[in-house]
C-alpha positions as CSV (number, residue, x, y, z in Angstrom):
1,M,-20.6,6.2,17.8
2,S,-21.1,9.2,16.5
3,S,-23.7,10.8,14.2
4,R,-22.4,13.8,12.4
5,S,-25.2,17.3,10.8
6,S,-25.3,17.7,7.1
7,S,-25.5,21.2,6.3
8,V,-27.0,19.6,2.7
9,S,-30.8,20.1,2.8
10,A,-32.4,17.2,0.7
11,L,-36.1,16.6,-0.8
12,L,-37.8,14.5,1.8
13,G,-38.7,10.6,-0.1
14,F,-36.2,11.4,-2.3
15,A,-34.7,7.4,-3.5
16,L,-30.8,7.8,-5.1
17,G,-29.6,4.3,-5.0
18,T,-30.3,1.4,-3.0
19,C,-34.1,1.9,-1.2
20,V,-36.9,-0.6,0.1
21,V,-39.8,0.7,1.3
22,L,-42.5,-1.5,2.8
23,H,-45.9,-1.5,3.2
24,T,-46.2,0.1,0.0
25,A,-50.4,0.3,0.9
26,D,-49.9,3.0,3.1
27,S,-49.2,6.1,2.8
28,H,-47.1,7.2,5.4
29,A,-45.1,4.1,5.0
30,Q,-41.6,4.8,5.7
31,T,-38.6,5.3,3.6
32,L,-35.3,5.1,4.1
33,A,-32.4,5.7,1.2
34,V,-28.8,7.9,0.0
35,N,-28.8,11.6,1.2
36,P,-29.1,12.5,-3.2
37,A,-27.1,15.7,-2.0
38,Y,-23.6,12.8,-2.5
39,P,-24.4,11.6,-6.0
40,G,-22.5,8.7,-8.3
41,N,-22.8,4.7,-7.5
42,P,-20.8,4.1,-5.5
43,P,-21.4,7.6,-3.4
44,S,-18.8,9.5,-2.9
45,L,-18.7,9.5,0.1
46,P,-16.7,12.6,3.3
47,R,-13.9,11.3,4.6
48,Y,-12.7,12.4,8.2
49,D,-9.3,12.1,9.9
50,S,-9.3,10.8,13.9
51,N,-9.0,14.4,15.0
52,G,-12.6,15.2,12.4
53,N,-10.5,16.5,9.7
54,T,-11.9,16.7,6.6
55,V,-9.4,14.1,4.7
56,Q,-8.3,14.9,1.2
57,K,-8.7,11.3,-0.6
58,R,-6.6,9.4,-3.2
59,P,-6.3,10.1,-6.9
60,A,-9.2,9.0,-9.4
61,N,-6.9,6.2,-10.1
62,L,-5.8,5.2,-7.0
63,T,-9.0,4.1,-6.2
64,P,-10.1,7.3,-3.8
65,E,-13.5,5.3,-2.5
66,G,-11.5,2.3,-1.2
67,V,-10.0,1.6,2.2
68,S,-6.1,1.2,1.8
69,L,-3.4,0.1,4.2
70,Q,-2.6,4.2,5.4
71,D,-6.5,4.7,6.1
72,C,-7.1,2.5,8.3
73,L,-3.7,3.1,9.9
74,D,-5.5,7.1,10.2
75,D,-8.0,5.5,12.0
76,Q,-9.9,7.1,9.4
77,S,-13.6,7.7,9.2
78,I,-16.6,8.0,6.4
79,L,-19.6,9.5,6.5
80,F,-22.4,8.1,5.1
81,P,-25.5,10.2,4.7
82,L,-29.2,9.5,3.8
83,V,-32.4,10.6,4.3
84,L,-35.8,9.3,6.7
85,S,-39.2,10.2,6.0
86,N,-42.4,8.9,7.6
87,F,-40.7,7.7,10.8
88,Q,-41.6,7.1,14.7
89,A,-41.0,8.0,17.7
90,Q,-40.2,4.9,19.5
91,A,-38.3,3.2,16.2
92,S,-34.6,1.8,16.0
93,L,-32.4,2.6,13.0
94,Q,-29.3,0.5,12.9
95,A,-25.9,-0.5,11.0
96,W,-25.2,-3.2,9.3
97,A,-22.1,-5.0,7.6
98,S,-21.4,-7.9,6.2
99,V,-19.5,-9.8,2.5
100,S,-22.0,-12.2,2.5
101,G,-25.2,-12.1,3.2
102,D,-28.5,-9.7,3.2
103,C,-29.2,-7.7,7.1
104,S,-32.2,-7.3,6.8
105,D,-33.1,-11.4,7.2
106,Q,-32.9,-11.4,11.3
107,T,-30.7,-15.1,11.3
108,T,-27.8,-13.2,9.5
109,R,-27.3,-11.0,12.3
110,A,-26.5,-13.7,15.1
111,G,-26.4,-17.4,15.4
112,G,-24.9,-20.4,13.8
113,T,-25.8,-19.0,10.3
114,Q,-24.6,-14.8,11.6
115,V,-22.7,-13.4,8.6
116,C,-23.2,-9.4,9.8
117,W,-21.9,-7.5,12.1
118,L,-23.1,-4.6,13.8
119,L,-22.0,-1.3,13.3
120,T,-24.1,1.0,16.0
121,A,-27.6,0.7,17.0
122,G,-29.7,4.1,18.2
123,I,-28.9,5.7,15.4
124,P,-30.7,9.1,16.4
125,L,-33.4,9.2,14.5
126,S,-33.9,12.7,11.7
127,T,-35.0,13.4,8.2
128,N,-30.8,13.2,7.7
129,P,-29.7,10.4,10.1
130,N,-26.1,11.0,9.0
131,V,-24.4,8.6,10.6
132,T,-20.4,8.6,11.0
133,I,-18.4,4.9,10.9
134,P,-15.0,4.2,11.2
135,V,-13.3,2.2,8.5
136,R,-12.0,-0.4,10.9
137,E,-15.6,-0.9,12.2
138,I,-16.3,-1.5,9.0
139,M,-13.7,-3.8,7.8
140,A,-13.8,-5.6,11.5
141,G,-15.8,-9.1,10.5
142,A,-14.3,-9.6,6.9
143,P,-12.3,-12.2,6.7
144,P,-10.2,-13.3,7.9
145,E,-11.9,-11.9,11.0
146,S,-15.3,-13.1,12.3
147,P,-18.8,-11.6,12.0
148,A,-19.6,-13.1,15.7
149,A,-16.1,-12.0,17.0
150,P,-15.7,-8.5,15.1
151,D,-11.9,-6.7,15.5
152,A,-11.9,-2.7,15.3
153,S,-8.3,-2.8,16.7
154,Q,-5.4,-1.9,15.1
155,N,-4.4,-5.6,14.5
156,V,-7.3,-5.4,11.5
157,C,-5.1,-3.0,9.1
158,G,-3.2,-4.6,6.9
159,Q,-5.0,-8.5,7.2
160,V,-7.4,-7.9,4.8
161,P,-7.5,-8.4,1.2
162,L,-9.2,-7.3,-2.3
163,T,-12.8,-7.7,-0.4
164,T,-15.9,-5.5,-0.9
165,I,-17.9,-5.1,1.9
166,S,-22.0,-4.3,1.9
167,V,-23.1,-1.5,5.4
168,Q,-26.5,-1.5,5.4
169,F,-28.9,0.6,7.4
170,L,-31.6,-1.0,8.7
171,Y,-34.7,1.1,10.2
172,F,-37.3,-1.2,12.7
173,D,-40.6,-0.2,13.5
174,P,-40.8,0.5,17.6
175,G,-41.4,-2.5,19.4
176,N,-40.4,-4.8,16.1
177,V,-36.7,-6.0,16.8
178,A,-36.6,-9.0,13.8
179,T,-37.3,-7.7,9.9
180,P,-37.0,-4.2,9.2
181,T,-39.5,-2.1,7.0
182,A,-36.8,-0.1,5.5
183,S,-33.5,-0.5,4.7
184,T,-30.5,1.2,1.9
185,T,-27.2,-0.7,1.5
186,F,-24.2,1.4,0.6
187,T,-20.7,-1.0,-1.2
188,I,-17.4,-0.5,0.5
189,Q,-14.5,-1.7,-1.1
190,V,-11.6,-2.6,1.5
191,D,-8.2,-3.7,0.5
192,T,-5.4,-4.0,2.9
193,I,-2.8,-6.1,1.8
194,G,0.0,-4.4,-0.8
195,P,1.1,-6.5,-4.6
196,D,4.6,-9.2,-3.2
197,A,7.4,-7.6,-3.1
198,P,10.0,-7.6,-6.3
199,T,11.9,-11.0,-6.8
200,G,15.9,-12.5,-8.0
201,L,16.9,-8.5,-7.2
202,S,20.1,-7.6,-8.3
203,H,22.2,-3.9,-8.2
204,L,25.3,-2.2,-9.3
205,P,26.9,0.9,-8.1
206,G,26.9,4.7,-9.7
207,N,28.1,8.0,-8.4
208,T,25.9,8.4,-5.2
209,R,23.6,6.3,-6.7
210,I,22.8,2.4,-7.0
211,K,20.8,1.1,-9.8
212,V,18.3,-1.4,-7.8
213,S,16.9,-4.3,-10.4
214,W,14.4,-7.6,-10.5
215,D,13.0,-10.4,-12.0
216,A,9.8,-10.3,-11.3
217,I,6.5,-9.1,-8.4
218,G,4.3,-12.4,-7.3
219,E,1.4,-13.0,-8.5
220,G,-0.5,-10.5,-5.5
221,G,0.9,-7.5,-8.0
222,V,-0.1,-8.9,-11.5
223,V,-3.9,-6.9,-11.4
224,A,-3.2,-4.4,-9.5
225,L,0.3,-3.3,-9.4
226,T,0.5,0.7,-10.3
227,G,4.9,1.3,-9.0
228,V,7.9,0.2,-7.2
229,K,9.3,2.3,-4.4
230,V,12.9,1.7,-3.0
231,Y,14.4,2.0,0.7
232,C,17.9,2.7,1.6
233,D,19.5,3.0,5.1
234,P,23.2,2.6,5.7
235,S,24.5,-0.5,6.9
236,R,25.3,-1.7,10.5
237,P,27.7,-4.8,11.1
238,L,25.0,-6.6,13.2
239,A,27.6,-8.6,16.0
240,A,26.2,-12.5,17.5
241,T,24.3,-11.7,21.0
242,D,25.1,-12.6,24.1
243,A,22.5,-15.4,24.1
244,G,25.0,-18.4,24.2
245,T,25.7,-20.3,20.9
246,T,26.1,-24.2,20.3
247,L,28.4,-26.2,18.7
248,V,26.5,-27.8,15.4
249,C,29.1,-30.2,12.9
250,N,28.3,-32.0,10.4
251,D,30.0,-34.8,11.6
252,A,29.9,-36.3,15.7
253,D,32.6,-36.9,15.5
254,A,34.8,-33.6,14.0
255,D,36.0,-31.2,16.0
256,E,35.3,-27.4,15.5
257,D,37.9,-27.3,12.7
258,A,36.9,-29.4,10.8
259,G,34.0,-27.5,9.6
260,C,31.7,-27.1,12.5
261,T,30.4,-23.7,13.4
262,Q,29.0,-22.1,17.0
263,V,25.5,-21.4,15.9
264,P,23.6,-18.9,18.5
265,N,20.7,-19.9,21.0
266,E,17.2,-19.4,20.6
267,G,17.3,-15.4,21.0
268,G,20.3,-15.2,19.8
269,T,20.9,-14.0,16.3
270,A,24.3,-14.3,14.4
271,A,26.5,-11.8,12.8
272,Q,25.5,-10.3,9.3
273,D,27.7,-8.0,7.5
274,C,24.3,-5.9,6.1
275,Y,22.3,-5.7,8.1
276,S,19.3,-2.2,9.0
277,P,17.2,-3.2,12.2
278,N,14.7,-0.6,10.5
279,F,13.9,-3.1,7.8
280,V,12.8,-5.9,9.5
281,N,11.1,-5.8,12.4
282,T,12.0,-7.7,15.9
283,D,8.9,-10.5,15.6
284,G,10.1,-12.1,12.7
285,S,6.6,-10.8,10.3
286,P,7.0,-8.4,7.0
287,I,7.6,-4.6,6.8
288,L,5.1,-3.4,5.3
289,P,5.6,0.3,4.6
290,D,3.5,3.5,5.7
291,K,4.2,7.1,5.0
292,D,6.1,6.9,8.0
293,F,8.7,4.8,7.0
294,D,8.3,6.1,2.6
295,A,9.4,9.5,4.4
296,K,12.9,8.2,6.4
297,F,13.5,5.6,3.5
298,L,12.4,6.3,1.3
299,C,15.6,6.5,-2.1
300,G,13.6,5.7,-5.3
301,S,10.8,4.8,-7.0
302,I,9.1,3.9,-10.8
303,S,4.9,3.9,-11.8
304,G,3.9,1.8,-14.1
305,S,3.8,-1.8,-14.6
306,T,6.1,-2.4,-16.9
307,G,9.3,-1.4,-15.1
308,N,12.0,-3.6,-13.9
309,A,15.0,-1.2,-12.2
310,V,14.9,2.0,-10.6
311,Y,18.0,3.9,-9.8
312,A,18.6,5.3,-5.6
313,R,19.4,8.8,-5.3
314,S,19.3,10.1,-2.1
315,V,17.2,9.5,0.9
316,G,15.3,11.6,3.9
317,G,16.1,14.6,1.8
318,Q,20.2,13.9,1.1
319,S,21.9,12.5,-1.5
320,L,23.6,9.0,-1.2
321,V,27.2,8.7,-0.2
322,N,30.2,6.9,-1.7
323,G,31.9,4.9,-0.2
324,T,28.3,3.7,2.6
325,N,27.2,0.5,2.3
326,Y,23.0,0.9,2.1
327,A,20.4,-2.3,2.9
328,V,18.8,-1.5,0.4
329,A,15.1,-3.3,-0.2
330,V,12.7,-2.7,-2.4
331,A,8.2,-3.6,-2.5
332,A,5.2,-2.8,-5.3
333,T,2.4,-0.4,-4.5
334,D,-0.7,-1.1,-6.2
335,A,-4.3,0.4,-6.9
336,F,-5.3,1.4,-3.4
337,D,-2.2,2.8,-2.8
338,N,-0.6,-0.1,-1.4
339,V,2.6,-0.3,-0.5
340,G,3.8,-4.7,0.2
341,P,5.9,-6.5,1.8
342,L,10.0,-5.4,1.9
343,S,11.0,-7.3,-0.2
344,A,14.7,-9.1,2.0
345,V,17.3,-6.2,2.3
346,Q,20.7,-6.7,-0.1
347,C,23.2,-3.6,0.3
348,E,25.1,-1.6,-1.9
349,V,27.8,0.8,-2.1
350,P,27.7,3.8,-4.8
351,E,31.3,4.9,-5.7
352,V,32.7,6.7,-8.9
353,T,33.4,4.7,-11.3
354,T,34.8,4.1,-15.3
355,D,31.5,5.5,-17.5
356,F,33.0,6.0,-20.6
357,W,28.9,7.6,-21.1
358,E,29.0,9.2,-17.8
359,D,31.8,10.8,-18.7
360,Y,31.2,12.1,-21.9
361,K,28.5,13.3,-21.2
362,D,30.1,15.5,-18.5
363,A,32.0,16.5,-20.9
364,G,29.6,18.5,-22.7
365,G,28.8,15.8,-25.2
366,G,25.1,15.6,-27.0
367,A,24.5,12.3,-28.7
368,G,22.9,9.5,-27.6
369,G,20.5,7.0,-28.5
370,G,20.9,4.5,-31.8
371,Y,23.1,1.8,-32.0
372,C,25.7,4.0,-29.0
373,T,23.5,3.2,-26.3
374,T,21.9,0.3,-24.2
375,G,20.3,0.0,-20.9
376,N,16.0,0.6,-20.4
377,V,15.9,2.6,-17.6
378,G,17.6,6.6,-17.6
379,S,20.8,7.5,-18.7
380,P,22.8,4.2,-20.6
381,I,25.1,2.4,-17.8
382,G,28.8,2.3,-19.1
383,S,27.3,0.8,-22.4
384,L,29.1,2.0,-26.2
385,S,28.8,-0.6,-29.0
386,V,31.7,-2.2,-31.0
387,L,30.2,0.7,-34.1
388,G,30.1,3.9,-31.2
389,I,33.0,2.8,-29.5
390,T,35.3,2.6,-33.8
391,G,33.3,5.5,-34.5
392,M,35.2,8.1,-31.8
393,L,37.9,6.6,-32.5
394,A,38.1,6.9,-36.3
395,L,37.2,10.4,-35.3
396,S,40.0,10.7,-32.9
397,T,42.4,9.7,-35.9
398,L,41.2,12.1,-38.1
399,R,41.6,14.7,-35.6
400,R,45.9,13.8,-35.1
401,I,46.0,13.2,-38.3
402,R,45.0,16.8,-39.6
403,R,46.8,18.4,-36.7
404,R,50.0,16.7,-38.4
405,A,49.8,17.8,-41.7
406,R,49.4,21.1,-40.7
407,N,52.9,21.2,-39.0
408,I,54.7,19.8,-41.8
409,R,53.3,23.0,-43.7
């Protein structure tokens, strides 16, 4: 584990946040605290990417101090700024993490009662021992992982639900490995699982666009839902593989013409008219869209927690093409900017449709709203009320009568 020097100096012994001071009768007792140059509760901690470059955090409404799925995939690190005073040359400074225990108790760091996992030991001692720790290590022992066998690989990304992890720095006097004489704690929120996929999908074609609607979003997105994204990819037919088939019949005495079907053997696939290899994992696990997936397949989105439809208009910087069969799927987003699992795939073909309202608007019509429109997303789609249609027909008839009267005169 590496440490990063800070260019910010701070008053020695200034205690901001959680600071434990032992041996109070000793005027030279060790103190360990959060560097006051990083205020806040929790403090605003610097972030770095896998190459050591400073990371621009998410906006304030998207939990910028928390750890998201994308942060984990990007292998980001967090810098923990400390102030240490009156330390001894042969002392030990260590970092531990836990979701449920005080790591200063030796029984929480080993054995059958272990609830803490080691982040780094042997941190170089200085008055500002600022320590950089990868987010994967911070979440490595959080459920569903085990503190006794933490997993700091990329496998942990997308596994940890909303969890609060305490990162605890422990200072041990020389020769004392049981009980720290000073400690301080940072609190880190982690959430790498997005909301459940929207359900009850439906879709309607339009001119170089597809309207995608849904009925509801599962329990996973009720509290932190911030929007929905739509993904499009030109569908391609999937032929059955050549892994062989087995004749399956409802009636053991029936023949193939009496309701029997050829089912692909294990490892094979059935033919599909609506299919995108980019929207399914070969192992059957759900697709979790990330920023690279967005760049390739995002074709529409909506912000907020109350909408129920999105217009998909373009993908990869290009407008949807009429007559092209697109595989379409959706995913919801949360307050950590996580994108949840991709929904089941459906297909739709954009096409020019008979749409009185859009024809009227294209011809320069400016009316809208009131009794003449319906729909809750964008422009009304083919939705004039009987009253509106009657009014337009009456206006047209009146104009014809006036023209006829002028011709008679």
